[in-house]
C-alpha positions in Angstrom: 16.0 31.4 -59.6 17.9 28.5 -60.5 20.9 27.8 -59.4 23.5 25.8 -61.5 24.5 22.3 -60.8 28.2 23.2 -60.4 27.6 25.9 -57.9 27.3 25.7 -54.4 25.2 27.5 -52.2 26.7 30.4 -50.7 25.7 33.1 -48.0 27.5 35.8 -46.2 28.1 34.8 -42.9 29.8 37.5 -41.7 31.4 41.0 -42.0 34.5 41.6 -40.1 36.1 45.4 -39.4 38.8 46.5 -37.2 37.7 50.0 -35.7 39.0 52.8 -33.8 36.2 53.1 -31.5 33.6 50.4 -30.7 31.7 53.2 -28.9 31.6 55.4 -31.7 30.7 52.4 -34.2 28.2 51.0 -31.7 26.5 54.2 -31.7 25.9 54.5 -35.1 25.1 51.2 -35.8 22.4 50.8 -32.8 21.6 54.3 -32.3 21.4 55.5 -36.4 20.3 52.6 -38.0 18.7 50.7 -35.4 20.5 47.4 -35.3 20.3 45.7 -32.0 23.8 44.9 -30.4 25.0 40.9 -29.8 27.4 40.2 -27.5 30.7 42.3 -26.5 34.1 39.8 -25.6 36.9 41.2 -24.1 39.5 39.0 -25.5 42.4 40.7 -23.5 44.8 42.7 -26.1 41.1 43.5 -28.2 37.4 44.0 -27.7 35.1 42.1 -30.2 31.4 43.5 -30.6 28.4 42.0 -32.4 25.7 43.7 -34.2 22.8 41.9 -35.7 21.3 43.0 -39.2 18.0 40.6 -39.4 20.1 38.4 -41.5 22.3 35.1 -40.5 25.3 37.6 -41.6 26.6 39.7 -38.4 28.4 42.4 -38.2 31.8 42.1 -35.9 33.8 45.0 -34.9 37.1 44.6 -33.1 39.0 47.4 -31.2 42.8 46.6 -30.5 43.3 48.0 -26.4 47.0 49.4 -28.3 45.0 51.4 -30.8 46.0 49.5 -33.7 43.7 49.8 -37.0 45.9 49.1 -40.0 45.0 45.8 -41.4 48.3 45.1 -42.5 50.0 45.6 -38.9 52.5 42.9 -38.7 51.6 41.9 -35.1 47.6 42.2 -35.7 46.2 38.6 -35.2 42.6 40.0 -37.2 42.3 41.8 -40.1 39.4 42.9 -42.3 37.6 40.3 -43.7 34.2 38.8 -45.2 33.3 35.2 -44.5 31.1 33.0 -46.4 29.4 29.9 -45.4 28.9 27.5 -48.4 26.7 24.0 -48.3 29.2 22.1 -50.4 33.1 23.1 -49.9 34.6 20.1 -52.0 32.7 21.9 -55.1 33.7 25.3 -54.2 37.3 24.1 -54.2 37.1 22.4 -57.3 35.6 25.7 -58.5 38.3 28.2 -57.0 41.1 25.7 -58.2 39.5 26.0 -61.8 39.2 29.6 -61.6 42.8 29.9 -61.0 43.8 27.4 -63.8 42.0 29.3 -66.0 42.8 33.1 -65.2 
């Protein structure tokens, strides 16, 4: 596949989801789908769980200790998101500006 010279190389870096229960999520992804669990990090008011999927793009789950799960909660530091890695940030920003101007 040939890439256009005005488009940067882009890869999915990670998928980040806020969940009700890390136990339920990790059981499904590891036991049912067979994906290996990565690090679990206790950040105080929330816990992060990394799940490997055989690609550089990892799954990240977060469980807030106070039970909040809505991505629009006003005090929520992290929200559902996808993250991408690009090899040419300047070109990516120019493409984004151009797309906004032409929309």
